[in-house]
N, C-alpha and C positions, 0 to 999 in steps of 0.2 A: 504493500500500500504506500509506504514511504517513497519507494522508487517511482511509483506512478505519479504521486503528488509532485515529486521533484521534477520529473519529466514535464509535467504540465506547467510548472512554474517556469522552467527554462524556455518552453515553447512560447509562453506569454511574454516573457522578457525579450525573446528574440523577435517576436512579431512587433512589439512596441519599438524596439530599436530600429526595425526596418520600415516602420510605417512612415508614410510621406507627411511632411509638415510644410506649412506655408508661413514664411516669416517676412514681414514688411519692415524695412529699415529707412529711417529718415537720414538724408544726406544733404549737403550743400549743393548749390547749382554748379554745373560743370560744362565745359566746352570741349573736353577730350575724354576718351574712355580707354583705359588700359586694363587688360585682363590677362592673368597668368594662371594657368591650370587647365583642367579638362572639362570645365563647365560649358554648358550650352547657353549662350547669351542671346536674348531676343531684344532687339531695339524696336520700340513702338512709339508712335507719335503721341505726345502727351506732355503734361507739365512736369518739369523736373522737381526733385525734392524727395521722392520716395521710390525705392527699388524693391522688388519682390523676389525672394529666394524660395525655391521649392525643392525638397529632397528630404533625406533623413535628418531629423533634428540633431542626432549625434554627429553628423558631418557639418551641418550648417553653422554650428557654433565655432567651427575651426576656420571659417572663411572671414577674412578681413575685408572691409569696404570703407574707404575714406576718400575725401577729396583733398588733393594737395595742389595748390596753385592752379585751380581750375581743372585738374585732371582727376577723374573718378578712377581710383585704383581698386581692383578686386583681385584678391589672391589668397592662396592657402596660407594660413598663419604660420609664420616661421617658428613660433613657439609651440606649435602643435606636437603633442607627444603620442599620437596614435601609433599603434603597433604597425610596423611596415607590412605585415601580412593581413591587415584589415581589409575587408571586402568593401570596395567603394561602389556606390550606386550613382545613378544619373542625378545631376543637379542642374536645374534650370533657373536662370536669373533673368528677370524681365526689367528692362531699363527704359523709362520714358525719355524721349529726347525732344528738345525744342530747336536748338541750333548748336551743332557741334562741328568741329573741323578736323578731328583726328580720331582714328580707331586703331588700337594695337592689340595683338594677341600673341601670347607666348605659351606654347604647349600644344596639347592635342585636342583642345576644345573647339568650339565654333562660335562665331558671331554672325547673326543674320538680322537684316532690317526689313520691315514690312512697309516702310514709307521712304520717300525720296529725301536724301540729305542734301541740303543746299548750302554752299559756302563759296567764298571767293577762291580760297585755296584749301584743298582737302588732302590729308595724308592718311595712308593706311599701311601698317607694318605687320608682318607675320613672321614669327620665329618658331620653327618646329614643324609638326605634322598636322596642324589644325586647318580650319577652313573659315574664310571670311566671305560673306555674300552680301553685297551692298548695292543700293541704287543711289547714284551720286550725280548731282548737277553742279558743276563748278567751272571756273575759268581755267584753273590748273589743278592737276591731280598727281600726287606722288605715291607710288606703290612700291613696297619693298618686301621681298621674301628671302629668308635665310632658312634653308631646310627643304622639306618635301611637301610642304603644305600647298593649298590652293587659295587663290583670291578670285572670286567671281564678281564681275562688275557689270552693272546696267546703268543707263542714264545718258548723260551728255556732258562732254568737257571739250575745251579748246585744245589744251595741251596735256598729254599724259606722259609723265616721266616714270619709267619703271626699271627696277634693278632686281635681279635674282641671282642668288648664290646657292647652288645646290641643284636639286631635282624638282623644284616646285613648278607650279603652273599658274599663269595669269589667263583667265578666261574672260575676254572682254569683247567678243563679237557683238554683244548686245549693247555696247556703249558707243554712241556716235562721237568720234574723235577727229579733230582736224590734224593735229601733229602728234606723232608718237616718237618718243626717244627711249629705246630699249637697250639695256646692257645686261648680258647674260654671262655668268661664269659657271660652267658645269653642264649638266644635261637638261636644263629646264626648257619649258616651252612658254612662249608668249603668243597668245591668240588675240588679235585686235582688229578693229575696223578703223581704217585710216582714210580720211577724205582728201588730205592735202599733201602730207609729207611723212616719211618714215626715216628715222636715223637709228641704225642698229649696230651694236658692237657685241660680237660673240666670241668668247674664248671657251672652246670645248665642243661638245656635241649638241648644244642647245639649238633650238629653232625659233624663229619668228615667223608666224603664219598670219597672213592678213587677208581681209576682204575689203572691198572698196576700190577706188581708183585714184590713189595718190599721184600728184604731179611729179614728185621727187622722191627717190629712194637713195639713201646714202648708207652703204653697208660695208663693214669690215669684219671678216671672219677669220679667226685663228683656230683651226681644228676642222672637224667634220660637220659643223653646224651649217644652217642655211637660213635664207630669207625667201619665203615662198608665198606666192599669191594662191589663195584657196577659194573654192566654192564654199558656200555656207555649210558648216558642219558643226558638230558639238565641240 
């Protein structure tokens, strides 16, 4: 009987530890977002000041969120003492945005937006194997990848400057762009739509694939990489 009761108690405790919790946090206003971890972050149109975290309560308490000089930083707490063999579950973080000009992700998580981000200059950086998926309207866009991650871009910009180190991929066939300036080191791929000009610098086996009819193409390739006009594809 004692064994049965003990087993039941363990089951209840395990269920409680794994149950999904929703936590709302109040933060200051921000114009940049920086995420470090495996979290799934959703950017939604709305008033800044409160973010929502969904996941195990036992995990949420180990996530730090603070605004530093206008940058909303979300990361796994450095002071966390969780067992390294702890079983991590999905954590979703919803962030309302009014006007931001930079999004960064470090790790294997994801950041996606369901509304158009409008800025004079916009920057997005990805380090690791994660994914960023954004709709951006801007005069100039800077995108950077270090690692094997993907940045998916929609919208419209005049100038897109992109740099990739590693095996990552820029997927921007759905972004109307006048001028593309791409630098690749490694085996990465850059897929863009260019209406006026492409400047490509490739070191390694990376490729710049483009759709559109640019008037000027300036390319320098060191290695087996290429700059190739494509029909519309994924």
